[in-house]
All heavy atoms as TSV, in Angstrom:
chain	resi	resn	atom	element	x	y	z
A	1	MET	N	N	0.818	-1.195	0.000
A	1	MET	CA	C	0.000	0.000	0.000
A	1	MET	C	C	0.866	1.265	0.000
A	1	MET	O	O	0.562	2.218	-0.694
A	1	MET	CB	C	-0.941	-0.020	1.195
A	1	MET	CG	C	-1.923	1.131	1.213
A	1	MET	SD	S	-3.091	1.193	-0.147
A	1	MET	CE	C	-4.265	-0.003	0.384
A	2	ASP	N	N	1.934	1.235	0.782
A	2	ASP	CA	C	2.807	2.410	0.841
A	2	ASP	C	C	3.464	2.692	-0.506
A	2	ASP	O	O	3.559	3.850	-0.925
A	2	ASP	CB	C	3.887	2.247	1.918
A	2	ASP	CG	C	3.316	2.294	3.330
A	2	ASP	OD1	O	2.187	2.831	3.508
A	2	ASP	OD2	O	3.979	1.798	4.248
A	3	ASP	N	N	3.922	1.632	-1.192
A	3	ASP	CA	C	4.535	1.814	-2.514
A	3	ASP	C	C	3.511	2.362	-3.499
A	3	ASP	O	O	3.808	3.264	-4.285
A	3	ASP	CB	C	5.096	0.498	-3.048
A	3	ASP	CG	C	6.351	0.074	-2.313
A	3	ASP	OD1	O	6.971	0.920	-1.645
A	3	ASP	OD2	O	6.707	-1.113	-2.404
A	4	TRP	N	N	2.301	1.803	-3.487
A	4	TRP	CA	C	1.219	2.257	-4.372
A	4	TRP	C	C	0.976	3.748	-4.154
A	4	TRP	O	O	0.944	4.532	-5.107
A	4	TRP	CB	C	-0.047	1.449	-4.104
A	4	TRP	CG	C	-1.230	1.927	-4.860
A	4	TRP	CD1	C	-2.148	2.855	-4.446
A	4	TRP	CD2	C	-1.636	1.551	-6.184
A	4	TRP	NE1	N	-3.104	3.053	-5.419
A	4	TRP	CE2	C	-2.805	2.259	-6.484
A	4	TRP	CE3	C	-1.112	0.663	-7.124
A	4	TRP	CZ2	C	-3.469	2.116	-7.705
A	4	TRP	CZ3	C	-1.785	0.530	-8.326
A	4	TRP	CH2	C	-2.946	1.246	-8.607
A	5	ASN	N	N	0.795	4.140	-2.894
A	5	ASN	CA	C	0.498	5.542	-2.589
A	5	ASN	C	C	1.641	6.465	-2.986
A	5	ASN	O	O	1.403	7.553	-3.521
A	5	ASN	CB	C	0.165	5.710	-1.112
A	5	ASN	CG	C	-1.188	5.148	-0.761
A	5	ASN	OD1	O	-2.087	5.073	-1.594
A	5	ASN	ND2	N	-1.349	4.727	0.482
A	6	LEU	N	N	2.872	6.049	-2.735
A	6	LEU	CA	C	4.022	6.880	-3.096
A	6	LEU	C	C	4.077	7.125	-4.596
A	6	LEU	O	O	4.238	8.270	-5.049
A	6	LEU	CB	C	5.321	6.229	-2.623
A	6	LEU	CG	C	6.605	6.974	-3.002
A	6	LEU	CD1	C	6.642	8.343	-2.345
A	6	LEU	CD2	C	7.816	6.148	-2.620
A	7	VAL	N	N	3.911	6.082	-5.389
A	7	VAL	CA	C	3.999	6.212	-6.848
A	7	VAL	C	C	2.832	7.042	-7.384
A	7	VAL	O	O	3.014	7.943	-8.200
A	7	VAL	CB	C	4.055	4.820	-7.519
A	7	VAL	CG1	C	3.938	4.933	-9.030
A	7	VAL	CG2	C	5.339	4.110	-7.146
A	8	LEU	N	N	1.610	6.767	-6.930
A	8	LEU	CA	C	0.452	7.517	-7.416
A	8	LEU	C	C	0.489	8.969	-6.944
A	8	LEU	O	O	0.149	9.876	-7.702
A	8	LEU	CB	C	-0.860	6.852	-6.971
A	8	LEU	CG	C	-1.438	5.789	-7.903
A	8	LEU	CD1	C	-2.034	6.395	-9.133
A	8	LEU	CD2	C	-0.525	4.674	-8.223
A	9	ASP	N	N	0.900	9.194	-5.704
A	9	ASP	CA	C	0.991	10.565	-5.199
A	9	ASP	C	C	2.002	11.374	-5.993
A	9	ASP	O	O	1.750	12.528	-6.345
A	9	ASP	CB	C	1.374	10.590	-3.721
A	9	ASP	CG	C	0.229	10.210	-2.801
A	9	ASP	OD1	O	-0.926	10.102	-3.277
A	9	ASP	OD2	O	0.488	10.015	-1.594
A	10	THR	N	N	3.137	10.784	-6.293
A	10	THR	CA	C	4.192	11.488	-7.018
A	10	THR	C	C	3.810	11.713	-8.478
A	10	THR	O	O	3.816	12.850	-8.962
A	10	THR	CB	C	5.510	10.694	-6.950
A	10	THR	OG1	O	5.875	10.518	-5.577
A	10	THR	CG2	C	6.616	11.423	-7.693
A	11	ASN	N	N	3.478	10.648	-9.179
A	11	ASN	CA	C	3.290	10.730	-10.627
A	11	ASN	C	C	1.944	11.308	-11.037
A	11	ASN	O	O	1.879	12.082	-12.001
A	11	ASN	CB	C	3.458	9.352	-11.259
A	11	ASN	CG	C	4.873	8.845	-11.175
A	11	ASN	OD1	O	5.788	9.587	-10.876
A	11	ASN	ND2	N	5.053	7.575	-11.422
A	12	LEU	N	N	0.866	10.948	-10.368
A	12	LEU	CA	C	-0.460	11.379	-10.806
A	12	LEU	C	C	-0.949	12.593	-10.040
A	12	LEU	O	O	-1.287	13.610	-10.630
A	12	LEU	CB	C	-1.449	10.212	-10.689
A	12	LEU	CG	C	-2.847	10.450	-11.234
A	12	LEU	CD1	C	-2.819	10.922	-12.688
A	12	LEU	CD2	C	-3.677	9.182	-11.097
A	13	ARG	N	N	-0.978	12.499	-8.734
A	13	ARG	CA	C	-1.450	13.644	-7.949
A	13	ARG	C	C	-0.526	14.847	-8.132
A	13	ARG	O	O	-0.985	15.980	-8.262
A	13	ARG	CB	C	-1.566	13.275	-6.472
A	13	ARG	CG	C	-2.712	12.322	-6.172
A	13	ARG	CD	C	-2.669	11.828	-4.728
A	13	ARG	NE	N	-2.550	12.888	-3.763
A	13	ARG	CZ	C	-3.563	13.375	-3.058
A	13	ARG	NH1	N	-4.772	12.892	-3.209
A	13	ARG	NH2	N	-3.348	14.350	-2.190
A	14	GLY	N	N	0.783	14.599	-8.131
A	14	GLY	CA	C	1.734	15.698	-8.321
A	14	GLY	C	C	1.527	16.398	-9.654
A	14	GLY	O	O	1.546	17.633	-9.729
A	15	THR	N	N	1.317	15.622	-10.695
A	15	THR	CA	C	1.062	16.192	-12.025
A	15	THR	C	C	-0.193	17.062	-12.008
A	15	THR	O	O	-0.207	18.164	-12.550
A	15	THR	CB	C	0.909	15.061	-13.062
A	15	THR	OG1	O	2.142	14.338	-13.119
A	15	THR	CG2	C	0.573	15.595	-14.427
A	16	PHE	N	N	-1.237	16.575	-11.373
A	16	PHE	CA	C	-2.485	17.332	-11.307
A	16	PHE	C	C	-2.306	18.635	-10.531
A	16	PHE	O	O	-2.735	19.692	-10.983
A	16	PHE	CB	C	-3.602	16.505	-10.674
A	16	PHE	CG	C	-4.839	17.312	-10.432
A	16	PHE	CD1	C	-5.630	17.720	-11.500
A	16	PHE	CD2	C	-5.204	17.690	-9.160
A	16	PHE	CE1	C	-6.770	18.485	-11.288
A	16	PHE	CE2	C	-6.337	18.448	-8.941
A	16	PHE	CZ	C	-7.123	18.844	-10.003
A	17	PHE	N	N	-1.670	18.583	-9.373
A	17	PHE	CA	C	-1.553	19.782	-8.548
A	17	PHE	C	C	-0.663	20.843	-9.183
A	17	PHE	O	O	-0.925	22.042	-9.050
A	17	PHE	CB	C	-1.085	19.428	-7.136
A	17	PHE	CG	C	-2.133	18.672	-6.348
A	17	PHE	CD1	C	-1.816	17.503	-5.700
A	17	PHE	CD2	C	-3.439	19.131	-6.288
A	17	PHE	CE1	C	-2.783	16.800	-4.978
A	17	PHE	CE2	C	-4.413	18.435	-5.581
A	17	PHE	CZ	C	-4.087	17.278	-4.921
A	18	VAL	N	N	0.381	20.438	-9.894
A	18	VAL	CA	C	1.206	21.417	-10.610
A	18	VAL	C	C	0.399	22.062	-11.730
A	18	VAL	O	O	0.403	23.286	-11.895
A	18	VAL	CB	C	2.503	20.767	-11.154
A	18	VAL	CG1	C	3.217	21.703	-12.114
A	18	VAL	CG2	C	3.412	20.379	-10.005
A	19	ALA	N	N	-0.322	21.257	-12.500
A	19	ALA	CA	C	-1.156	21.801	-13.579
A	19	ALA	C	C	-2.203	22.751	-13.018
A	19	ALA	O	O	-2.446	23.838	-13.567
A	19	ALA	CB	C	-1.826	20.667	-14.357
A	20	GLN	N	N	-2.819	22.364	-11.928
A	20	GLN	CA	C	-3.858	23.188	-11.307
A	20	GLN	C	C	-3.282	24.530	-10.831
A	20	GLN	O	O	-3.935	25.565	-10.921
A	20	GLN	CB	C	-4.469	22.432	-10.137
A	20	GLN	CG	C	-5.707	23.068	-9.552
A	20	GLN	CD	C	-6.276	22.239	-8.427
A	20	GLN	OE1	O	-5.541	21.789	-7.548
A	20	GLN	NE2	N	-7.572	22.025	-8.461
A	21	ALA	N	N	-2.052	24.513	-10.361
A	21	ALA	CA	C	-1.424	25.736	-9.858
A	21	ALA	C	C	-1.084	26.719	-10.978
A	21	ALA	O	O	-1.163	27.933	-10.785
A	21	ALA	CB	C	-0.161	25.390	-9.068
A	22	ILE	N	N	-0.702	26.225	-12.146
A	22	ILE	CA	C	-0.292	27.132	-13.220
A	22	ILE	C	C	-1.411	27.454	-14.208
A	22	ILE	O	O	-1.303	28.402	-14.975
A	22	ILE	CB	C	0.935	26.594	-13.981
A	22	ILE	CG1	C	0.619	25.279	-14.672
A	22	ILE	CG2	C	2.117	26.450	-13.054
A	22	ILE	CD1	C	1.716	24.785	-15.573
A	23	ALA	N	N	-2.490	26.701	-14.169
A	23	ALA	CA	C	-3.576	26.892	-15.134
A	23	ALA	C	C	-4.230	28.272	-15.081
A	23	ALA	O	O	-4.521	28.837	-16.139
A	23	ALA	CB	C	-4.630	25.811	-14.963
A	24	PRO	N	N	-4.488	28.847	-13.917
A	24	PRO	CA	C	-5.176	30.150	-13.922
A	24	PRO	C	C	-4.452	31.223	-14.741
A	24	PRO	O	O	-5.090	31.967	-15.477
A	24	PRO	CB	C	-5.238	30.522	-12.439
A	24	PRO	CG	C	-5.243	29.211	-11.724
A	24	PRO	CD	C	-4.332	28.331	-12.551
A	25	GLY	N	N	-3.130	31.268	-14.638
A	25	GLY	CA	C	-2.373	32.239	-15.423
A	25	GLY	C	C	-2.443	31.955	-16.910
A	25	GLY	O	O	-2.553	32.875	-17.729
A	26	MET	N	N	-2.392	30.695	-17.277
A	26	MET	CA	C	-2.492	30.333	-18.688
A	26	MET	C	C	-3.868	30.659	-19.241
A	26	MET	O	O	-3.983	31.177	-20.351
A	26	MET	CB	C	-2.192	28.834	-18.862
A	26	MET	CG	C	-0.754	28.482	-18.619
A	26	MET	SD	S	-0.350	26.715	-18.684
A	26	MET	CE	C	-1.537	26.013	-19.750
A	27	ILE	N	N	-4.877	30.382	-18.469
A	27	ILE	CA	C	-6.239	30.663	-18.913
A	27	ILE	C	C	-6.440	32.169	-19.056
A	27	ILE	O	O	-7.024	32.638	-20.039
A	27	ILE	CB	C	-7.264	30.032	-17.951
A	27	ILE	CG1	C	-7.189	28.503	-18.060
A	27	ILE	CG2	C	-8.669	30.524	-18.251
A	27	ILE	CD1	C	-7.960	27.762	-16.984
A	28	ALA	N	N	-5.933	32.951	-18.105
A	28	ALA	CA	C	-6.058	34.415	-18.174
A	28	ALA	C	C	-5.347	34.972	-19.412
A	28	ALA	O	O	-5.853	35.899	-20.051
A	28	ALA	CB	C	-5.494	35.042	-16.906
A	29	ARG	N	N	-4.186	34.420	-19.744
A	29	ARG	CA	C	-3.433	34.872	-20.925
A	29	ARG	C	C	-3.971	34.276	-22.216
A	29	ARG	O	O	-3.575	34.685	-23.304
A	29	ARG	CB	C	-1.957	34.494	-20.784
A	29	ARG	CG	C	-1.193	35.298	-19.776
A	29	ARG	CD	C	0.290	34.991	-19.804
A	29	ARG	NE	N	0.604	33.574	-19.657
A	29	ARG	CZ	C	0.720	32.930	-18.495
A	29	ARG	NH1	N	0.532	33.580	-17.379
A	29	ARG	NH2	N	1.020	31.650	-18.462
A	30	ARG	N	N	-4.833	33.281	-22.075
A	30	ARG	CA	C	-5.369	32.541	-23.206
A	30	ARG	C	C	-4.232	31.894	-24.022
A	30	ARG	O	O	-4.309	31.769	-25.237
A	30	ARG	CB	C	-6.257	33.405	-24.087
A	30	ARG	CG	C	-7.469	33.953	-23.345
A	30	ARG	CD	C	-8.398	34.769	-24.195
A	30	ARG	NE	N	-8.872	34.060	-25.378
A	30	ARG	CZ	C	-9.922	33.237	-25.420
A	30	ARG	NH1	N	-10.612	33.004	-24.323
A	30	ARG	NH2	N	-10.281	32.668	-26.545
A	31	TYR	N	N	-3.193	31.499	-23.301
A	31	TYR	CA	C	-2.051	30.861	-23.945
A	31	TYR	C	C	-1.246	30.101	-22.888
A	31	TYR	O	O	-1.118	30.552	-21.757
A	31	TYR	CB	C	-1.131	31.896	-24.601
A	31	TYR	CG	C	0.056	31.260	-25.272
A	31	TYR	CD1	C	-0.052	30.731	-26.550
A	31	TYR	CD2	C	1.265	31.166	-24.613
A	31	TYR	CE1	C	1.032	30.123	-27.159
A	31	TYR	CE2	C	2.357	30.568	-25.217
A	31	TYR	CZ	C	2.229	30.043	-26.491
A	31	TYR	OH	O	3.300	29.434	-27.083
A	32	GLY	N	N	-0.702	28.994	-23.277
A	32	GLY	CA	C	0.195	28.259	-22.400
A	32	GLY	C	C	0.356	26.835	-22.865
A	32	GLY	O	O	-0.383	26.350	-23.722
A	33	ARG	N	N	1.322	26.179	-22.291
A	33	ARG	CA	C	1.592	24.791	-22.609
A	33	ARG	C	C	1.927	24.045	-21.331
A	33	ARG	O	O	2.707	24.537	-20.514
A	33	ARG	CB	C	2.799	24.650	-23.548
A	33	ARG	CG	C	2.677	25.359	-24.874
A	33	ARG	CD	C	1.823	24.544	-25.836
A	33	ARG	NE	N	1.886	25.040	-27.196
A	33	ARG	CZ	C	1.148	26.019	-27.671
A	33	ARG	NH1	N	0.315	26.645	-26.885
A	33	ARG	NH2	N	1.243	26.367	-28.929
A	34	ILE	N	N	1.350	22.892	-21.167
A	34	ILE	CA	C	1.734	21.973	-20.108
A	34	ILE	C	C	2.228	20.713	-20.804
A	34	ILE	O	O	1.507	20.124	-21.604
A	34	ILE	CB	C	0.561	21.640	-19.175
A	34	ILE	CG1	C	0.078	22.902	-18.448
A	34	ILE	CG2	C	0.964	20.559	-18.173
A	34	ILE	CD1	C	-1.162	22.680	-17.601
A	35	ILE	N	N	3.444	20.337	-20.513
A	35	ILE	CA	C	4.023	19.140	-21.119
A	35	ILE	C	C	4.246	18.124	-20.007
A	35	ILE	O	O	5.041	18.350	-19.097
A	35	ILE	CB	C	5.355	19.465	-21.827
A	35	ILE	CG1	C	5.109	20.484	-22.931
A	35	ILE	CG2	C	5.984	18.187	-22.369
A	35	ILE	CD1	C	6.364	21.037	-23.550
A	36	ASN	N	N	3.503	17.045	-20.074
A	36	ASN	CA	C	3.657	15.963	-19.114
A	36	ASN	C	C	4.415	14.817	-19.771
A	36	ASN	O	O	4.168	14.486	-20.922
A	36	ASN	CB	C	2.288	15.474	-18.630
A	36	ASN	CG	C	1.581	16.522	-17.805
A	36	ASN	OD1	O	2.208	17.206	-17.002
A	36	ASN	ND2	N	0.295	16.670	-18.007
A	37	ILE	N	N	5.328	14.235	-19.027
A	37	ILE	CA	C	6.165	13.155	-19.539
A	37	ILE	C	C	5.443	11.825	-19.324
A	37	ILE	O	O	5.023	11.512	-18.213
A	37	ILE	CB	C	7.531	13.130	-18.838
A	37	ILE	CG1	C	8.228	14.489	-18.959
A	37	ILE	CG2	C	8.396	12.003	-19.399
A	37	ILE	CD1	C	8.451	14.958	-20.381
A	38	GLY	N	N	5.320	11.065	-20.398
A	38	GLY	CA	C	4.622	9.793	-20.329
A	38	GLY	C	C	5.583	8.623	-20.329
A	38	GLY	O	O	6.788	8.769	-20.109
A	39	SER	N	N	5.030	7.465	-20.581
A	39	SER	CA	C	5.810	6.239	-20.608
A	39	SER	C	C	5.055	5.205	-21.418
A	39	SER	O	O	3.827	5.229	-21.486
A	39	SER	CB	C	6.015	5.721	-19.183
A	39	SER	OG	O	6.545	4.417	-19.178
A	40	VAL	N	N	5.794	4.299	-22.014
A	40	VAL	CA	C	5.165	3.200	-22.728
A	40	VAL	C	C	4.326	2.371	-21.756
A	40	VAL	O	O	3.402	1.671	-22.149
A	40	VAL	CB	C	6.221	2.363	-23.483
A	40	VAL	CG1	C	7.073	1.570	-22.521
A	40	VAL	CG2	C	5.572	1.459	-24.506
A	41	SER	N	N	4.612	2.476	-20.469
A	41	SER	CA	C	3.836	1.772	-19.450
A	41	SER	C	C	2.400	2.270	-19.355
A	41	SER	O	O	1.563	1.628	-18.742
A	41	SER	CB	C	4.501	1.917	-18.076
A	41	SER	OG	O	5.758	1.290	-18.068
A	42	ALA	N	N	2.110	3.419	-19.967
A	42	ALA	CA	C	0.741	3.921	-20.001
A	42	ALA	C	C	-0.110	3.117	-20.971
A	42	ALA	O	O	-1.332	3.145	-20.895
A	42	ALA	CB	C	0.725	5.391	-20.408
A	43	VAL	N	N	0.537	2.390	-21.873
A	43	VAL	CA	C	-0.171	1.645	-22.911
A	43	VAL	C	C	-0.021	0.136	-22.737
A	43	VAL	O	O	-0.953	-0.613	-22.977
A	43	VAL	CB	C	0.341	2.070	-24.306
A	43	VAL	CG1	C	-0.365	1.308	-25.406
A	43	VAL	CG2	C	0.180	3.572	-24.497
A	44	PHE	N	N	1.160	-0.304	-22.323
A	44	PHE	CA	C	1.454	-1.727	-22.175
A	44	PHE	C	C	1.703	-2.058	-20.712
A	44	PHE	O	O	2.329	-1.286	-20.001
A	44	PHE	CB	C	2.688	-2.118	-22.992
A	44	PHE	CG	C	2.533	-1.882	-24.463
A	44	PHE	CD1	C	3.147	-0.810	-25.075
A	44	PHE	CD2	C	1.749	-2.733	-25.231
A	44	PHE	CE1	C	3.001	-0.574	-26.431
A	44	PHE	CE2	C	1.590	-2.515	-26.583
A	44	PHE	CZ	C	2.215	-1.431	-27.188
A	45	GLY	N	N	1.219	-3.206	-20.274
A	45	GLY	CA	C	1.455	-3.650	-18.913
A	45	GLY	C	C	2.761	-4.414	-18.789
A	45	GLY	O	O	3.138	-5.157	-19.696
A	46	TYR	N	N	3.449	-4.217	-17.686
A	46	TYR	CA	C	4.703	-4.916	-17.416
A	46	TYR	C	C	4.665	-5.503	-16.015
A	46	TYR	O	O	4.240	-4.818	-15.071
A	46	TYR	CB	C	5.899	-3.968	-17.556
A	46	TYR	CG	C	6.096	-3.455	-18.957
A	46	TYR	CD1	C	5.640	-2.201	-19.327
A	46	TYR	CD2	C	6.727	-4.245	-19.906
A	46	TYR	CE1	C	5.814	-1.743	-20.621
A	46	TYR	CE2	C	6.904	-3.792	-21.210
A	46	TYR	CZ	C	6.441	-2.542	-21.548
A	46	TYR	OH	O	6.607	-2.091	-22.834
A	47	SER	N	N	5.112	-6.718	-15.896
A	47	SER	CA	C	5.145	-7.401	-14.613
A	47	SER	C	C	5.921	-6.581	-13.585
A	47	SER	O	O	7.007	-6.077	-13.864
A	47	SER	CB	C	5.807	-8.773	-14.787
A	47	SER	OG	O	5.903	-9.429	-13.552
A	48	GLY	N	N	5.336	-6.439	-12.416
A	48	GLY	CA	C	6.001	-5.729	-11.328
A	48	GLY	C	C	5.884	-4.223	-11.378
A	48	GLY	O	O	6.398	-3.538	-10.500
A	49	LEU	N	N	5.232	-3.687	-12.411
A	49	LEU	CA	C	5.135	-2.230	-12.549
A	49	LEU	C	C	3.685	-1.737	-12.514
A	49	LEU	O	O	3.370	-0.718	-13.120
A	49	LEU	CB	C	5.795	-1.776	-13.857
A	49	LEU	CG	C	7.301	-1.977	-13.956
A	49	LEU	CD1	C	7.803	-1.507	-15.318
A	49	LEU	CD2	C	8.030	-1.237	-12.846
A	50	GLY	N	N	2.833	-2.460	-11.801
A	50	GLY	CA	C	1.420	-2.084	-11.753
A	50	GLY	C	C	1.165	-0.654	-11.315
A	50	GLY	O	O	0.498	0.109	-12.026
A	51	PRO	N	N	1.672	-0.234	-10.158
A	51	PRO	CA	C	1.428	1.145	-9.724
A	51	PRO	C	C	2.000	2.188	-10.695
A	51	PRO	O	O	1.373	3.186	-10.987
A	51	PRO	CB	C	2.123	1.229	-8.365
A	51	PRO	CG	C	2.199	-0.181	-7.890
A	51	PRO	CD	C	2.350	-1.015	-9.126
A	52	TYR	N	N	3.203	1.917	-11.202
A	52	TYR	CA	C	3.823	2.849	-12.146
A	52	TYR	C	C	2.995	2.953	-13.431
A	52	TYR	O	O	2.706	4.054	-13.903
A	52	TYR	CB	C	5.253	2.411	-12.475
A	52	TYR	CG	C	5.945	3.350	-13.429
A	52	TYR	CD1	C	6.445	4.561	-12.990
A	52	TYR	CD2	C	6.081	3.027	-14.779
A	52	TYR	CE1	C	7.067	5.434	-13.869
A	52	TYR	CE2	C	6.708	3.893	-15.656
A	52	TYR	CZ	C	7.199	5.092	-15.201
A	52	TYR	OH	O	7.807	5.963	-16.068
A	53	GLY	N	N	2.602	1.811	-13.986
A	53	GLY	CA	C	1.792	1.822	-15.203
A	53	GLY	C	C	0.458	2.505	-14.994
A	53	GLY	O	O	-0.007	3.269	-15.844
A	54	ALA	N	N	-0.165	2.252	-13.843
A	54	ALA	CA	C	-1.445	2.899	-13.537
A	54	ALA	C	C	-1.272	4.412	-13.425
A	54	ALA	O	O	-2.099	5.182	-13.927
A	54	ALA	CB	C	-2.023	2.335	-12.246
A	55	SER	N	N	-0.188	4.833	-12.796
A	55	SER	CA	C	0.030	6.274	-12.649
A	55	SER	C	C	0.293	6.932	-13.999
A	55	SER	O	O	-0.204	8.022	-14.278
A	55	SER	CB	C	1.191	6.548	-11.687
A	55	SER	OG	O	2.447	6.208	-12.253
A	56	ARG	N	N	1.054	6.279	-14.862
A	56	ARG	CA	C	1.356	6.855	-16.179
A	56	ARG	C	C	0.133	6.842	-17.085
A	56	ARG	O	O	-0.074	7.775	-17.867
A	56	ARG	CB	C	2.530	6.131	-16.832
A	56	ARG	CG	C	3.838	6.454	-16.179
A	56	ARG	CD	C	4.072	7.933	-16.246
A	56	ARG	NE	N	5.224	8.330	-15.488
A	56	ARG	CZ	C	5.519	9.593	-15.240
A	56	ARG	NH1	N	4.749	10.562	-15.672
A	56	ARG	NH2	N	6.580	9.889	-14.544
A	57	GLY	N	N	-0.673	5.794	-16.996
A	57	GLY	CA	C	-1.929	5.788	-17.739
A	57	GLY	C	C	-2.845	6.900	-17.262
A	57	GLY	O	O	-3.515	7.564	-18.051
A	58	GLY	N	N	-2.853	7.123	-15.948
A	58	GLY	CA	C	-3.640	8.216	-15.391
A	58	GLY	C	C	-3.151	9.575	-15.858
A	58	GLY	O	O	-3.952	10.471	-16.148
A	59	VAL	N	N	-1.838	9.746	-15.933
A	59	VAL	CA	C	-1.276	11.016	-16.419
A	59	VAL	C	C	-1.692	11.253	-17.871
A	59	VAL	O	O	-2.044	12.374	-18.253
A	59	VAL	CB	C	0.259	11.049	-16.267
A	59	VAL	CG1	C	0.875	12.217	-17.024
A	59	VAL	CG2	C	0.639	11.107	-14.796
A	60	LYS	N	N	-1.666	10.207	-18.668
A	60	LYS	CA	C	-2.077	10.337	-20.080
A	60	LYS	C	C	-3.529	10.805	-20.166
A	60	LYS	O	O	-3.846	11.762	-20.885
A	60	LYS	CB	C	-1.899	8.993	-20.783
A	60	LYS	CG	C	-2.307	8.983	-22.244
A	60	LYS	CD	C	-2.046	7.593	-22.842
A	60	LYS	CE	C	-2.351	7.532	-24.312
A	60	LYS	NZ	N	-3.777	7.447	-24.584
A	61	GLN	N	N	-4.412	10.162	-19.439
A	61	GLN	CA	C	-5.822	10.529	-19.471
A	61	GLN	C	C	-6.050	11.908	-18.856
A	61	GLN	O	O	-6.859	12.700	-19.353
A	61	GLN	CB	C	-6.665	9.477	-18.735
A	61	GLN	CG	C	-6.673	8.136	-19.416
A	61	GLN	CD	C	-7.284	8.208	-20.805
A	61	GLN	OE1	O	-8.167	9.008	-21.083
A	61	GLN	NE2	N	-6.811	7.362	-21.693
A	62	LEU	N	N	-5.358	12.198	-17.766
A	62	LEU	CA	C	-5.485	13.506	-17.128
A	62	LEU	C	C	-5.068	14.618	-18.079
A	62	LEU	O	O	-5.749	15.642	-18.199
A	62	LEU	CB	C	-4.622	13.552	-15.863
A	62	LEU	CG	C	-4.553	14.898	-15.144
A	62	LEU	CD1	C	-5.915	15.292	-14.588
A	62	LEU	CD2	C	-3.503	14.847	-14.040
A	63	THR	N	N	-3.963	14.420	-18.776
A	63	THR	CA	C	-3.464	15.426	-19.714
A	63	THR	C	C	-4.489	15.704	-20.809
A	63	THR	O	O	-4.761	16.864	-21.137
A	63	THR	CB	C	-2.127	14.970	-20.321
A	63	THR	OG1	O	-1.186	14.767	-19.259
A	63	THR	CG2	C	-1.585	15.992	-21.298
A	64	MET	N	N	-5.071	14.652	-21.359
A	64	MET	CA	C	-6.080	14.834	-22.412
A	64	MET	C	C	-7.326	15.532	-21.867
A	64	MET	O	O	-7.896	16.410	-22.524
A	64	MET	CB	C	-6.427	13.497	-23.045
A	64	MET	CG	C	-5.274	12.907	-23.846
A	64	MET	SD	S	-5.681	11.430	-24.799
A	64	MET	CE	C	-6.175	10.291	-23.525
A	65	SER	N	N	-7.736	15.180	-20.658
A	65	SER	CA	C	-8.926	15.800	-20.077
A	65	SER	C	C	-8.695	17.272	-19.767
A	65	SER	O	O	-9.566	18.111	-20.013
A	65	SER	CB	C	-9.335	15.061	-18.794
A	65	SER	OG	O	-9.765	13.760	-19.089
A	66	LEU	N	N	-7.531	17.589	-19.198
A	66	LEU	CA	C	-7.239	18.989	-18.899
A	66	LEU	C	C	-7.147	19.833	-20.161
A	66	LEU	O	O	-7.604	20.981	-20.191
A	66	LEU	CB	C	-5.946	19.105	-18.072
A	66	LEU	CG	C	-5.986	18.512	-16.670
A	66	LEU	CD1	C	-4.627	18.680	-15.997
A	66	LEU	CD2	C	-7.093	19.114	-15.829
A	67	ALA	N	N	-6.557	19.277	-21.204
A	67	ALA	CA	C	-6.484	20.002	-22.475
A	67	ALA	C	C	-7.884	20.293	-22.999
A	67	ALA	O	O	-8.158	21.399	-23.490
A	67	ALA	CB	C	-5.702	19.197	-23.498
A	68	ASP	N	N	-8.777	19.348	-22.857
A	68	ASP	CA	C	-10.163	19.539	-23.315
A	68	ASP	C	C	-10.887	20.554	-22.428
A	68	ASP	O	O	-11.639	21.397	-22.916
A	68	ASP	CB	C	-10.891	18.209	-23.309
A	68	ASP	CG	C	-12.172	18.252	-24.099
A	68	ASP	OD1	O	-12.184	18.834	-25.198
A	68	ASP	OD2	O	-13.175	17.692	-23.606
A	69	ASP	N	N	-10.642	20.507	-21.121
A	69	ASP	CA	C	-11.294	21.438	-20.195
A	69	ASP	C	C	-10.767	22.853	-20.345
A	69	ASP	O	O	-11.529	23.816	-20.319
A	69	ASP	CB	C	-11.057	21.008	-18.744
A	69	ASP	CG	C	-11.842	19.771	-18.335
A	69	ASP	OD1	O	-12.799	19.420	-19.049
A	69	ASP	OD2	O	-11.481	19.163	-17.306
A	70	TRP	N	N	-9.461	22.993	-20.469
A	70	TRP	CA	C	-8.834	24.323	-20.412
A	70	TRP	C	C	-8.432	24.883	-21.752
A	70	TRP	O	O	-8.125	26.068	-21.862
A	70	TRP	CB	C	-7.593	24.273	-19.526
A	70	TRP	CG	C	-7.885	23.919	-18.100
A	70	TRP	CD1	C	-9.089	24.013	-17.457
A	70	TRP	CD2	C	-6.966	23.420	-17.134
A	70	TRP	NE1	N	-8.975	23.600	-16.159
A	70	TRP	CE2	C	-7.677	23.223	-15.929
A	70	TRP	CE3	C	-5.615	23.109	-17.165
A	70	TRP	CZ2	C	-7.068	22.751	-14.779
A	70	TRP	CZ3	C	-5.011	22.636	-16.017
A	70	TRP	CH2	C	-5.725	22.461	-14.832
A	71	GLY	N	N	-8.388	24.056	-22.779
A	71	GLY	CA	C	-7.947	24.520	-24.089
A	71	GLY	C	C	-9.025	25.329	-24.800
A	71	GLY	O	O	-10.167	25.405	-24.357
A	72	PRO	N	N	-8.647	25.950	-25.922
A	72	PRO	CA	C	-9.628	26.750	-26.671
A	72	PRO	C	C	-10.713	25.879	-27.291
A	72	PRO	O	O	-10.508	24.731	-27.578
A	72	PRO	CB	C	-8.772	27.408	-27.743
A	72	PRO	CG	C	-7.484	26.692	-27.781
A	72	PRO	CD	C	-7.330	25.953	-26.508
């Protein structure tokens, strides 16, 4: 459980909170870019990397959703 929480907190929650912190300025300027780093683990499963793959898949989906919510 501790490993799961550490990986998800760092990779997924951290990505969300950073995006949330910088979004208001980008929205006000009507311009900006958020670049999130992905991994092939977001698409393919690998033994022993369940939490990591889940977090990277979440980052991929989060990035697409935020772009749709905040983009023009």
